[in-house]
C-alpha positions in Angstrom: 24.1 41.0 -9.0 21.5 38.3 -8.3 20.7 37.3 -4.7 22.7 34.1 -4.6 25.8 35.6 -6.1 26.9 36.3 -2.5 26.7 32.6 -1.4 30.5 32.1 -1.5 30.9 34.7 1.3 29.1 32.7 4.0 31.4 31.8 6.8 29.5 29.1 8.7 27.2 26.1 8.1 24.4 27.9 10.0 24.6 31.0 7.7 24.4 28.8 4.6 21.6 26.8 6.1 19.5 29.8 7.0 20.1 31.3 3.5 19.0 28.1 1.8 15.8 28.0 3.8 14.7 31.0 1.7 14.6 28.6 -1.3 11.6 26.4 -2.2 11.3 24.1 0.8 12.0 20.4 1.0 8.4 19.3 0.9 7.8 21.3 -2.3 10.5 19.7 -4.4 10.2 20.6 -8.1 9.1 17.7 -10.4 12.1 18.1 -12.7 15.6 16.9 -13.4 16.7 19.5 -16.0 17.8 21.9 -13.3 20.0 19.2 -11.6 21.4 18.2 -15.0 22.4 21.8 -15.6 24.0 22.1 -12.1 26.0 18.9 -12.2 27.1 19.6 -15.8 28.4 23.0 -14.7 30.5 21.3 -12.0 32.0 18.6 -14.2 29.6 15.8 -13.4 30.5 15.0 -9.7 27.6 12.6 -9.6 29.5 10.3 -11.8 32.6 10.2 -9.6 31.7 6.9 -7.9 29.2 4.0 -8.2 25.8 4.8 -6.7 23.4 2.8 -4.5 20.2 4.7 -4.5 17.4 4.0 -2.0 13.7 4.8 -2.3 10.5 3.6 -0.7 8.0 4.9 1.8 9.6 3.9 5.1 13.0 2.5 6.1 15.0 4.4 3.6 17.4 6.1 6.0 17.9 3.0 8.1 18.6 0.9 5.0 21.0 3.5 3.6 22.9 3.4 6.9 23.1 -0.4 6.8 24.4 -0.4 3.3 27.0 2.2 4.3 28.0 0.2 7.4 28.4 -3.0 5.3 30.5 -1.2 2.7 32.7 0.4 5.4 33.3 -3.1 6.8 34.6 -4.0 3.4 37.2 -1.2 3.7 35.5 1.0 1.2 35.2 4.8 1.5 31.5 5.7 1.5 29.6 8.9 1.0 26.0 8.8 2.3 23.3 11.3 1.5 20.1 11.1 3.6 17.2 13.4 4.5 15.8 15.0 6.4 18.3 15.8 9.2 17.4 15.4 12.9 19.5 18.2 14.3 22.1 19.8 11.9 22.1 19.9 8.1 25.6 18.4 8.0 24.1 15.1 9.0 22.7 14.7 5.5 26.1 14.5 3.9 28.3 11.8 5.6 31.8 10.6 4.9 32.5 7.1 6.4 29.6 7.4 8.8 30.4 10.9 10.1 28.8 14.2 9.1 30.8 16.2 6.7 33.1 18.6 8.7 31.9 22.1 8.9 35.0 23.4 7.2 34.5 21.1 4.2 30.8 22.0 4.0 31.5 25.8 4.0 34.5 25.5 1.7 32.9 23.4 -0.9 29.7 25.4 -0.9 31.8 28.5 -1.5 33.5 26.8 -4.4 30.3 25.7 -6.1 28.2 28.8 -5.3 29.3 30.8 -8.5 28.2 27.9 -10.6 24.8 27.6 -8.8 24.4 31.3 -9.4 24.9 30.8 -13.2 22.4 27.9 -13.2 19.8 30.1 -11.3 20.2 32.8 -13.9 19.7 30.3 -16.7 16.6 28.9 -15.1 15.2 32.4 -14.4 15.8 33.4 -18.0 13.7 30.4 -19.1 11.0 31.4 -16.7 11.7 28.5 -14.4 12.1 28.6 -10.6 15.6 28.8 -9.1 17.3 25.8 -7.7 15.4 24.5 -4.6 16.7 23.9 -1.1 16.9 20.1 -1.8 18.5 20.5 -5.2 21.3 22.6 -3.8 22.0 20.3 -0.9 22.1 17.3 -3.4 24.5 19.1 -5.7 26.6 20.0 -2.6 26.6 16.3 -1.6 27.9 15.2 -5.0 30.6 17.9 -4.8 31.7 16.8 -1.3 31.8 13.1 -2.4 33.9 14.0 -5.5 36.2 16.1 -3.4 37.0 13.4 -0.9 36.8 11.2 -3.0 34.6 8.3 -2.0 34.5 4.7 -3.5 30.7 4.4 -3.3 27.8 6.9 -3.0 24.7 5.8 -1.0 21.9 8.2 -1.9 18.5 8.3 -0.2 15.7 9.7 -2.4 13.9 12.7 -0.9 10.4 12.2 -2.4 9.3 9.8 -5.1 12.0 8.7 -7.5 11.6 9.5 -11.1 12.1 13.3 -10.7 13.9 13.4 -7.4 17.1 15.4 -7.4 19.2 12.3 -6.5 18.0 10.5 -9.6 20.3 12.7 -11.8 22.8 9.9 -10.9 22.6 6.5 -12.5 22.3 3.9 -9.8 24.4 0.8 -10.2 22.0 -0.7 -7.6 18.4 0.6 -7.1 17.0 -0.3 -3.7 13.2 -0.1 -3.0 12.1 -0.4 0.7 8.4 -1.1 1.4 6.0 1.1 -0.5 2.9 2.5 1.3 0.7 5.6 1.0 2.5 8.8 1.7 2.9 12.2 -0.1 -0.2 11.2 -2.0 -0.7 14.8 -3.1 2.5 14.5 -5.1 2.9 10.8 -5.9 -0.6 9.4 -6.4 -3.4 7.9 -4.4 -2.6 4.2 -4.9 0.5 2.0 -4.2 0.7 1.3 -7.9 0.9 5.0 -8.7 3.4 5.6 -6.0 5.4 2.6 -7.1 5.5 4.0 -10.7 7.1 7.2 -9.4 9.6 5.2 -7.3 10.5 2.9 -10.2 12.0 5.9 -11.9 15.3 5.3 -10.0 15.8 2.0 -11.9 18.3 2.7 -14.7 19.6 0.8 -17.7 22.5 -1.5 -16.8 21.4 -1.3 -13.1 20.3 -3.9 -10.6 17.0 -3.8 -8.7 16.8 -5.0 -5.1 13.4 -4.7 -3.6 11.8 -5.4 -0.2 8.6 -7.4 -0.2 5.8 -5.3 -1.7 2.1 -5.3 -2.1 1.3 -7.2 -5.4 0.4 -4.1 -7.4 3.6 -2.3 -6.4 5.7 -5.4 -7.0 4.3 -5.7 -10.5 5.1 -2.1 -11.4 8.7 -2.5 -10.2 9.1 -5.9 -12.0 7.8 -4.4 -15.3 10.2 -1.5 -15.1 13.2 -3.8 -14.5 12.2 -6.1 -17.3 11.7 -3.1 -19.7 15.3 -2.1 -19.0 16.6 -5.7 -19.1 18.0 -5.2 -15.5 18.5 -8.1 -13.1 15.9 -7.9 -10.2 15.7 -9.6 -6.8 12.8 -9.4 -4.4 12.7 -10.1 -0.7 10.8 -13.3 0.0 11.7 -14.8 -3.3 15.5 -14.5 -3.8 16.5 -13.4 -0.3 14.9 -13.2 3.1 15.3 -13.0 6.9 15.1 -16.7 7.8 15.4 -16.4 11.6 15.1 -13.7 14.2 15.2 -13.5 18.0 15.1 -10.5 20.3 18.2 -9.7 22.2 19.5 -7.1 24.6 19.9 -3.9 22.6 18.3 -5.3 19.4 18.0 -8.7 17.8 19.9 -11.6 16.3 19.0 -12.5 12.7 19.9 -14.9 10.0 19.7 -13.6 6.4 19.5 -15.7 3.3 21.2 -13.4 0.9 21.5 -13.6 -2.9 24.6 -15.7 -2.8 25.0 -17.1 0.8 23.4 -17.4 4.2 24.7 -15.2 7.0 23.8 -16.7 10.4 23.4 -15.3 13.9 24.2 -11.7 13.1 23.6 -9.2 15.9 21.6 -6.2 14.7 21.5 -3.4 17.3 18.1 -2.1 16.2 14.6 -3.2 17.2 11.8 -4.6 15.2 11.0 -7.0 12.3 11.0 -4.0 9.9 14.7 -3.4 10.8 15.5 -7.0 10.2 13.8 -6.7 6.8 15.9 -3.5 6.1 19.0 -5.5 7.0 18.2 -8.2 4.5 17.6 -5.7 1.8 20.9 -4.0 2.6 22.8 -7.3 2.5 21.3 -8.1 -0.9 22.1 -4.6 -2.2 25.8 -5.0 -1.2 25.9 -8.4 -2.7 24.6 -7.0 -5.9 27.1 -4.1 -5.9 30.2 -6.1 -5.0 29.5 -9.3 -6.9 26.5 -9.0 -9.1 24.5 -11.0 -6.6 26.5 -14.1 -7.3 29.5 -13.9 -4.9 29.1 -14.4 -1.2 30.2 -11.6 1.2 32.7 -12.4 3.9 30.4 -13.5 6.8 32.7 -11.9 9.4 32.4 -8.6 7.5 28.6 -8.9 7.4 28.5 -9.5 11.1 30.9 -6.5 11.7 29.0 -4.2 9.4 25.5 -4.9 10.7 26.8 -5.0 14.3 28.1 -1.4 13.9 24.8 0.1 12.5 23.1 2.9 14.3 19.9 4.7 13.2 19.3 7.7 15.4 15.7 8.5 16.1 14.5 5.1 14.9 13.1 3.3 18.0 16.0 4.9 19.9 16.1 4.3 23.6 17.0 7.7 24.9 16.5 6.9 28.6 15.9 3.8 30.7 14.3 4.9 33.9 11.6 5.4 32.8 12.1 4.2 29.3 11.9 7.0 26.8 11.7 5.8 23.1 12.2 8.2 20.2 10.8 7.1 16.8 10.6 9.3 13.7 7.6 7.3 12.2 5.7 10.0 10.4 2.9 8.2 8.5 0.5 5.3 9.3 2.7 2.7 7.5 5.7 3.6 9.7 3.6 3.8 12.9 2.3 0.3 12.3 5.9 -1.1 11.9 7.2 0.7 15.0 4.2 -0.3 17.1 4.9 -4.0 16.4 8.5 -3.4 17.4 7.7 -1.6 20.6 5.3 -4.3 21.7 8.0 -6.9 20.9 11.0 -5.3 22.5 9.6 -3.5 25.6 7.4 -4.4 28.5 5.3 -1.8 30.3 1.8 -1.2 31.6 1.3 2.4 30.7 2.5 4.3 27.6 2.7 8.0 27.5 2.7 9.3 23.9 4.2 12.6 22.9 3.1 13.3 19.4 3.7 16.1 16.9 2.6 15.9 13.2 3.4 18.0 10.2 0.7 19.6 8.1 1.0 17.5 5.0 0.6 14.2 6.8 -2.6 12.2 7.5 -2.9 13.0 11.2 -6.3 11.3 11.6 -5.1 8.0 10.3 -1.9 8.3 12.3 -3.9 8.7 15.6 -6.2 5.9 14.6 -3.2 3.6 14.2 -1.8 4.7 17.6 -5.1 4.2 19.3 -5.6 0.7 17.8 -2.0 -0.6 18.1 -1.6 0.4 21.7 -5.1 -0.3 22.9 -4.0 -2.9 25.5 -1.9 -0.4 27.4 -3.1 2.4 29.7 -2.6 5.3 27.3 -2.0 9.0 27.9 -1.3 11.5 25.1 0.5 14.8 24.9 -0.2 16.7 21.7 2.6 19.1 20.9 4.6 20.6 18.1 8.1 21.1 16.9 9.4 24.5 15.8 8.6 23.7 12.1 6.3 26.1 10.4 4.5 23.1 9.0 3.6 21.7 12.4 -0.1 21.1 13.1 -1.3 23.2 16.2 -1.4 21.0 19.3 -5.0 21.9 20.1 -6.0 20.8 16.6 -4.1 17.5 17.1 -6.0 16.9 20.4 -9.3 17.3 18.7 -8.3 14.8 16.0 -7.0 12.3 18.6 -10.3 12.5 20.5 -12.2 11.8 17.3 -10.0 8.8 16.5 -10.5 6.9 19.7 -8.4 8.5 22.5 -10.1 9.1 25.8 -10.6 12.9 26.0 -9.5 12.9 29.7 -6.2 11.3 28.7 -5.4 13.9 26.0 -3.3 16.9 26.9 -2.2 19.9 24.9 1.4 21.2 25.3 2.4 24.1 23.1 6.0 23.4 23.8 7.8 20.1 23.2 10.0 20.5 26.3 6.9 20.8 28.4 5.2 17.8 26.8 8.3 15.6 27.3 8.8 16.7 30.9 5.2 16.0 31.8 5.1 12.6 30.1 8.4 11.5 31.7 7.4 12.8 35.1 4.1 10.9 34.9 5.8 7.7 33.8 8.4 7.9 36.5 5.7 8.3 39.2 4.2 4.9 38.4 4.3 2.8 41.6 4.6 -0.4 39.5 7.7 1.1 37.6 6.0 0.1 34.4 5.5 3.4 32.7 7.2 4.4 29.4 7.3 7.3 27.0 7.2 7.2 23.2 8.0 10.4 21.3 6.8 10.1 17.7 4.9 11.6 14.8 7.5 13.6 12.8 11.2 13.8 12.2 11.3 17.3 13.5 9.7 16.4 16.8 12.2 13.5 17.3 15.2 15.7 16.3 14.3 18.4 18.8 13.6 15.7 21.5 17.1 14.3 21.0 18.5 17.7 21.8 16.3 18.2 24.8 17.3 14.8 26.2 21.0 15.5 25.6 21.7 12.9 22.9 
């Protein structure tokens, strides 16, 4: 009996998760689709059980997917959303109508598909190919859950890239591309054009492309791919846009010129111009799905949908006295966007940064962005690490930070995240001017663990 023939005997989500961690990890996704095609075929093609909105890009994917989901829910549609990575529990990745899949369903459906996954593994091994990866199995499980429910629409966030990502086994009715920047360059390419070429792989015949504003080279790549497939395409700043935006308590009020109508004075309970941009992309994507981009949405439903959006760990205000902000920005492009939002939405004199970075990221450039973007504040930095085996050692981060412009006397090393958070919060709370704040950032794993520590 092969190792994974016992999968169906697991009794809890935690047991399944720990077992899957023995597979090829998430940041080493296999550049292939044949294994996914085998798996979904063995299960009767659950990836074709509902129309698909697929979301790729460098940053903003999860928030945009959540906005698309919330808008569709406001239209009384049953929605399955698949996003990654998770902040706290693996069930977050597979959501039904905005809530993580129940543990019972996760375990039951995994048990039902496990024998088929075993057969696929045996076939792959016989051909000399690696077994199904961690991410491939979770993606297959998501499709099976969505088919079991069933859902009316699937909203799928790409893991890495696009052309060979496991989610791309599905044919998207609407392909969504959020802003493209440099990330995962070891896998996707060293230029935005090369990365855009990988992400353009989600665009399928008879689909519809909705793209955020892009650098010219990336935009040209996406445009050429859509034209090659004779697909309709719409770009932010050309066919749709945010036309007005004002900050408000708990977020911002925006006006979006969509593909078919203008939606005015919509409350978006998220901070930053980048989230307003994500909202405009989400509105256009839903217009494309429900009316081919030619029929207006009900303005009241747009207001209700965007007003109900949440995006945990994305400029999330975890505490107010002192302010503790959690942001999962994990690359220079994301840190730039979040810094602009922090400066716009919050007022403080001193900022205590708690930062942990994963090994495959450009830590030096990330610290350069942090030093440059927050230079007007009194800065203090705690370098720390999550429990991820990919986390860069805190003392190594401290050396990088000092090299990239941080005052050595203001840089601290904390081996444990709880110690880093406690020290940064205590220091901010001790400010006589009551103008201290804490920002926890640098990786999804650090933010996820911080949410648990802070009782969210």
